[in-house]
C-alpha positions as CSV (number, residue, x, y, z in Angstrom):
1,M,155.5,111.6,92.9
2,T,152.1,112.7,95.5
3,V,148.7,110.8,94.5
4,A,146.4,113.6,94.5
5,A,143.2,112.1,97.1
6,E,140.3,110.5,95.0
7,I,137.2,113.0,95.1
8,R,134.1,110.9,95.8
9,S,130.9,112.3,94.9
10,G,127.0,111.7,94.8
11,E,124.3,113.7,93.6
12,A,120.0,112.9,93.8
13,G,116.9,114.9,93.0
14,H,116.0,116.9,89.9
15,S,115.7,120.7,89.6
16,G,114.6,123.6,86.9
17,S,112.0,126.0,84.9
18,E,110.0,122.6,84.9
19,I,110.7,121.4,88.5
20,R,108.7,122.1,91.2
21,S,108.8,120.4,95.1
22,D,111.3,119.3,95.1
23,L,116.0,120.0,94.5
24,H,119.0,118.5,93.2
25,V,122.2,117.8,95.6
26,R,125.6,117.6,95.2
27,V,127.9,116.1,97.2
28,E,131.3,116.0,97.3
29,L,133.2,114.2,100.2
30,R,136.8,116.0,101.4
31,E,139.3,114.9,104.3
32,A,139.4,117.8,105.9
33,G,137.2,121.6,106.1
34,G,134.1,120.9,107.6
35,I,130.6,121.0,106.2
36,N,129.8,123.7,103.5
37,V,126.6,124.0,101.9
38,E,126.2,126.4,98.7
39,L,122.2,127.2,98.2
40,E,120.1,128.3,95.6
41,S,116.5,128.4,96.1
42,R,113.3,131.1,95.0
43,V,112.8,130.9,98.8
44,E,116.4,131.6,100.3
45,P,114.9,135.1,102.3
46,Y,112.6,132.7,104.3
47,Y,113.8,129.7,104.7
48,G,117.5,129.5,103.4
49,E,118.6,129.1,107.2
50,S,116.6,126.0,107.8
51,I,117.4,124.6,104.9
52,R,121.1,124.9,105.4
53,R,121.1,123.8,108.9
54,Q,119.0,120.7,108.1
55,S,121.4,119.7,105.7
56,E,124.0,119.9,107.9
57,E,122.2,118.0,110.5
58,V,121.4,115.3,107.8
59,L,124.9,115.1,106.2
60,E,126.5,114.8,109.8
61,A,123.6,112.0,110.7
62,L,125.0,109.7,107.7
63,G,128.6,109.9,109.6
64,V,129.6,113.0,106.5
65,R,131.9,115.2,108.6
66,H,133.6,117.0,105.9
67,A,132.1,117.1,102.2
68,S,131.2,120.4,99.5
69,V,127.7,120.6,98.8
70,Q,125.8,122.5,96.4
71,I,121.6,122.6,96.5
72,R,119.3,124.0,94.4
73,D,116.7,124.3,95.4
74,E,113.0,124.7,93.5
75,G,111.0,124.6,97.0
76,A,111.5,121.0,98.2
77,L,109.1,120.0,101.8
78,P,111.9,118.8,104.6
79,F,110.8,115.4,104.1
80,V,112.3,115.5,100.3
81,I,115.4,117.5,101.3
82,A,116.2,114.8,103.7
83,A,116.0,112.1,101.1
84,R,117.8,113.7,97.7
85,I,120.6,114.2,100.8
86,E,121.1,110.9,102.2
87,A,120.4,108.8,98.9
88,A,123.2,112.2,97.1
89,V,125.8,110.7,100.6
90,R,124.9,106.6,99.6
91,R,125.3,107.1,96.1
92,A,129.2,109.1,97.0
93,G,129.6,105.5,99.1
94,L,128.3,106.8,102.5
95,G,125.4,106.0,104.6
96,E,124.5,102.6,103.8
97,G,122.8,101.3,106.2
98,T,122.1,104.3,108.1
99,R,118.7,106.1,107.7
100,V,117.7,109.8,108.5
101,L,114.2,109.9,108.8
102,P,111.9,113.0,109.3
103,D,109.7,113.8,112.4
104,A,106.3,111.4,111.8
105,I,103.3,112.8,111.9
106,A,100.1,110.5,113.5
107,L,99.9,107.3,111.3
108,P,95.9,106.4,110.3
109,E,93.4,104.3,111.7
110,P,95.0,100.5,110.5
111,S,93.3,99.5,107.0
112,T,90.9,97.0,106.8
113,R,90.7,93.6,105.1
114,D,87.3,93.9,103.3
115,R,87.8,97.6,103.0
116,L,86.7,99.9,99.5
117,R,88.8,99.8,96.9
118,R,87.0,101.2,94.0
119,S,89.6,103.3,92.9
120,R,93.6,103.3,93.5
121,L,96.0,106.4,92.1
122,Y,99.3,105.5,90.9
123,V,102.1,108.3,91.6
124,P,105.2,108.0,90.3
125,G,107.7,107.5,93.6
126,S,109.9,109.6,92.5
127,E,108.1,113.0,91.9
128,P,107.6,114.3,95.5
129,K,105.5,116.9,93.5
130,Y,102.3,114.6,93.6
131,F,102.7,113.5,97.2
132,I,101.2,116.1,99.2
133,N,97.7,116.4,97.2
134,A,97.2,113.1,96.0
135,A,95.1,112.8,98.9
136,L,92.8,115.2,97.9
137,H,91.5,113.9,95.5
138,G,89.3,111.2,96.8
139,A,90.8,108.0,95.6
140,D,90.5,104.9,97.8
141,A,94.3,104.4,97.5
142,I,97.3,105.8,96.6
143,I,99.7,103.9,95.4
144,L,103.5,105.0,95.7
145,D,105.2,103.4,92.6
146,L,108.4,102.3,92.8
147,E,107.7,100.4,89.4
148,D,107.2,101.3,86.4
149,S,107.3,104.8,86.8
150,V,110.7,104.8,88.4
151,H,113.9,104.8,85.8
152,P,116.3,102.6,86.6
153,S,119.0,104.7,87.7
154,E,116.4,106.2,90.2
155,K,115.3,103.9,91.6
156,D,117.8,103.7,95.1
157,A,116.3,107.2,95.6
158,A,112.8,107.1,94.9
159,R,112.7,104.1,97.2
160,L,114.1,107.2,100.8
161,L,111.7,109.2,98.5
162,V,108.4,107.5,99.4
163,R,109.6,105.4,102.9
164,N,110.2,109.4,104.1
165,A,106.5,110.1,102.1
166,L,104.8,107.5,104.4
167,R,106.3,109.1,107.3
168,A,105.3,113.1,106.8
169,V,103.0,112.7,104.7
170,D,98.5,113.0,106.0
171,F,96.8,110.9,103.3
172,L,94.0,111.9,104.6
173,Q,91.3,108.8,104.9
174,C,93.2,107.3,101.4
175,E,95.0,103.4,102.2
176,R,98.7,103.8,101.4
177,M,99.6,101.2,99.3
178,V,103.0,101.0,97.7
179,R,103.8,98.7,95.0
180,I,107.4,97.6,95.3
181,N,110.1,96.1,92.3
182,Q,110.0,93.2,90.9
183,L,112.3,90.4,93.6
184,P,114.8,90.4,94.5
185,L,115.6,94.4,93.7
186,G,111.9,94.3,95.9
187,L,113.0,92.9,99.0
188,K,115.0,95.7,99.2
189,D,112.1,98.0,98.6
190,L,110.8,96.1,102.0
191,D,113.5,96.8,104.0
192,E,112.9,101.1,103.5
193,I,109.1,100.7,103.2
194,V,107.9,97.8,106.2
195,P,108.7,100.1,108.9
196,E,106.6,103.3,108.1
197,S,104.1,100.7,108.3
198,P,102.2,100.7,104.4
199,D,99.1,99.6,104.4
200,L,99.2,97.2,101.1
201,I,102.1,96.2,99.6
202,L,101.8,95.1,95.1
203,I,103.6,92.6,94.0
204,P,104.2,93.3,90.5
205,K,104.5,90.6,87.9
206,A,103.4,87.6,90.5
207,E,103.6,84.1,88.8
208,H,104.5,81.8,91.3
209,P,103.4,82.0,95.5
210,G,106.9,81.5,96.0
211,Q,106.8,85.3,95.2
212,V,104.1,85.7,97.8
213,V,105.3,83.6,100.5
214,E,109.2,85.6,100.4
215,V,107.3,89.1,100.3
216,S,105.4,87.9,102.7
217,G,108.3,86.2,104.9
218,R,110.5,89.8,104.9
219,I,107.9,91.4,106.3
220,E,107.4,89.1,109.1
221,E,111.3,89.6,110.0
222,I,111.3,93.2,109.5
223,Q,108.5,93.8,111.6
224,S,109.7,91.3,113.8
225,D,113.2,93.0,114.3
226,Y,111.1,96.8,114.8
227,G,108.6,95.0,116.9
228,M,105.5,95.9,114.9
229,T,102.2,94.2,115.4
230,R,100.4,96.4,112.6
231,T,99.4,94.1,109.7
232,V,100.9,95.2,106.2
233,W,98.3,93.8,103.4
234,L,99.4,92.4,99.9
235,M,97.8,92.7,96.3
236,P,99.2,90.3,94.0
237,I,99.9,92.0,89.9
238,L,99.5,89.4,87.5
239,E,100.6,90.3,84.1
240,S,101.2,86.8,82.6
241,A,99.8,83.9,81.1
242,L,101.7,81.8,83.6
243,G,100.4,84.2,86.7
244,I,96.8,83.8,85.1
245,E,97.1,79.8,85.0
246,N,98.6,80.0,88.8
247,A,96.4,82.6,90.0
248,F,94.6,80.3,92.7
249,A,97.8,79.3,94.4
250,I,98.5,82.8,94.8
251,A,95.6,84.0,96.3
252,T,95.9,81.3,98.9
253,A,99.9,81.7,99.0
254,S,99.3,84.2,102.9
255,D,96.5,85.2,104.8
256,R,98.3,88.8,104.8
257,I,96.2,89.0,101.0
258,V,93.3,91.2,100.6
259,A,93.3,91.0,96.7
260,L,94.0,90.5,93.2
261,T,94.7,92.7,90.6
262,I,95.5,92.0,86.7
263,G,97.8,94.1,84.6
264,L,96.7,94.5,80.9
265,E,99.7,96.3,79.5
266,D,102.3,93.4,80.3
267,Y,99.5,90.1,80.0
268,T,98.8,91.5,76.3
269,A,102.4,92.1,76.1
270,D,102.8,88.0,77.2
271,L,100.4,87.1,75.1
272,G,101.4,88.8,71.6
273,V,98.2,91.1,71.5
274,V,97.3,94.4,71.3
275,K,94.7,95.8,74.0
276,T,91.4,97.1,72.4
277,P,88.9,99.0,74.0
278,A,86.1,96.2,74.1
279,G,89.0,94.1,75.8
280,A,87.9,90.8,74.4
281,E,91.9,89.5,74.2
282,S,91.6,89.8,77.9
283,L,88.7,88.1,78.8
284,Y,89.7,85.3,79.5
285,A,92.1,86.6,81.9
286,R,89.6,88.9,83.8
287,Q,87.1,86.1,84.3
288,R,89.4,83.9,85.3
289,L,90.5,86.2,88.2
290,V,87.1,87.1,89.4
291,N,86.5,83.0,90.1
292,T,89.9,82.9,91.8
293,A,89.2,85.7,94.1
294,R,86.1,84.7,95.0
295,A,87.0,81.8,95.4
296,A,89.4,82.2,97.4
297,R,87.5,84.8,99.3
298,V,89.8,88.4,98.1
299,Q,89.1,91.6,96.2
300,A,89.0,90.9,92.3
301,I,90.4,94.5,91.2
302,D,90.7,95.8,87.2
303,S,94.0,97.0,85.5
304,V,94.6,100.6,85.1
305,S,92.9,102.5,82.3
306,G,95.6,104.2,80.6
307,E,93.6,106.5,78.0
308,V,93.7,109.4,80.6
309,G,91.2,111.7,77.7
310,D,88.6,108.6,76.7
311,I,86.8,109.3,79.7
312,E,83.1,107.2,78.1
313,G,85.6,104.8,77.0
314,L,86.3,104.3,80.9
315,R,83.4,104.7,81.9
316,A,82.1,101.7,80.1
317,W,85.2,99.4,81.0
318,G,83.4,100.3,84.5
319,V,80.3,99.6,84.2
320,N,81.2,96.5,82.2
321,S,84.1,95.1,85.1
322,R,81.7,95.4,87.5
323,A,78.9,93.7,85.9
324,M,81.6,91.1,85.8
325,G,82.6,91.1,89.2
326,F,85.2,93.7,89.7
327,E,85.4,95.5,92.8
328,G,87.3,98.2,91.5
329,M,90.2,99.2,89.1
330,G,93.0,101.2,89.1
331,C,94.2,105.1,87.7
332,V,96.6,106.5,86.7
333,H,95.2,110.6,86.8
334,P,93.1,112.3,88.9
335,V,90.1,113.0,86.6
336,Q,89.4,109.5,86.4
337,I,88.3,109.0,90.0
338,P,84.9,109.9,90.5
339,V,84.4,107.7,87.0
340,I,85.4,105.0,88.1
341,H,83.5,105.8,91.1
342,D,79.9,106.0,89.6
343,A,81.2,103.4,87.7
344,F,81.1,101.1,90.7
345,A,77.9,102.2,92.3
346,P,74.7,100.8,92.4
347,S,72.5,102.6,90.3
348,P,69.5,103.7,93.3
349,A,66.9,101.2,90.8
350,E,69.5,98.6,92.6
351,I,69.6,99.8,95.7
352,E,65.7,100.1,95.6
353,K,65.2,96.1,94.2
354,A,67.9,94.7,96.6
355,Q,65.7,96.5,99.5
356,K,62.6,94.8,98.3
357,I,63.9,91.5,98.1
358,V,64.8,91.8,101.9
359,A,62.7,93.0,103.2
360,A,59.9,91.0,101.9
361,Y,62.4,87.5,102.9
362,R,62.4,89.2,106.2
363,N,58.9,89.7,106.0
364,A,58.3,85.7,105.5
365,Q,60.8,84.9,108.0
366,E,59.1,86.4,110.5
367,K,55.4,84.8,109.6
368,G,57.1,81.7,109.4
369,L,56.5,80.6,105.3
370,G,59.1,78.7,103.7
371,V,58.2,80.4,100.5
372,V,59.8,83.9,99.5
373,S,58.2,86.0,96.4
374,L,58.5,89.1,95.0
375,G,56.1,89.8,92.6
376,S,55.2,87.6,90.5
377,K,59.1,86.0,91.2
378,M,60.3,83.8,93.3
379,I,63.5,84.5,96.0
380,D,65.9,81.6,97.0
381,P,68.6,82.6,99.1
382,P,71.1,83.4,97.0
383,V,69.4,86.6,96.0
384,V,68.6,87.5,99.0
385,E,72.5,87.0,100.0
386,R,73.1,89.0,97.3
387,S,70.8,91.5,97.3
388,L,72.3,92.2,101.7
389,R,76.2,92.2,99.8
390,L,74.9,95.0,97.3
391,I,73.2,97.1,100.3
392,A,76.2,96.7,102.6
393,R,78.7,98.0,99.6
394,A,75.6,100.8,98.9
395,Q,75.7,102.0,102.8
396,T,80.2,101.8,102.9
397,M,79.9,104.3,99.6
398,G,77.4,106.1,101.3
399,L,74.3,105.9,98.7
400,T,71.9,104.7,101.1
401,Q,71.4,104.6,105.1
């Protein structure tokens, strides 16, 4: 009696009338017959041959010599094609540990510790259609998300997509951030992501300093293996009561940390309360985060706003957030970016007042005066320091010379 050989197959990606910039691929491994690629694509007359050629090259690099491959293309770029084929082959049980990488564009200048982080736009790591134009919206940072926005069954494929995007997509002046999954799954994300030099890693559900130490340690190991010296910064996300209570220990767990942020949806769920537009239920946590960040000399970054349609509510939240000491917040839609930038910008009146304070202080210093006044008000050194910081921030935003 002859026993048929087990057919190993895997598939990845998406296709259909509502899908763009992606493809669906099914790879069926065989014992013989070489590689046969069946392609369906709206752009086949123009790019069909190059898609087939790239598919064969990726398969061979992954150790596939004989396979039947069905591809339905919806306008995927080469870095997406490579990621989808690699995911399908891995799901078929072959190619694990082999990385097939697209051509790399030049890396931007390294991100600095104190750079402007008013806005950071979340982009689902499983949706390549959002990658290409993400930077055109003008956010200070793009977050390629591997956590909440990615279905559990798509984590492995999204990891490869984000890895390839970091190599192949020009995010212009945006800081290139990646939100990994909760540990220990997040460590697998790092293995793929860190070699492609992201600027910053967000650590979700941070509750104790050991998580930060583990992430930082894995980054150091990977960079050592690849001979990398470029700094990868960290931003822990505090999303629970325990995380808030351990805020300072978390903020000081690694010198890679440049900011702390808070996730209010998870935090309020942990408290068992409803998240409200006024935010009274999270006031303690947000104030504590700001105080902790200042004590640890890192930036305080507020949560995202999921209410895309409530622009005035977002504006009011942002103004209040800045008044509390936050330096920025997250966003889930490009329409929120200019609103957030306006909310976190000092007003012309604030800038003018700060300039007058600094000028009065410098004038008094030149005259050897120990007492500084502006009109009827005395000016203390902390007021001068605050004014200098405001002016420096306004200059960074391009609001003054």
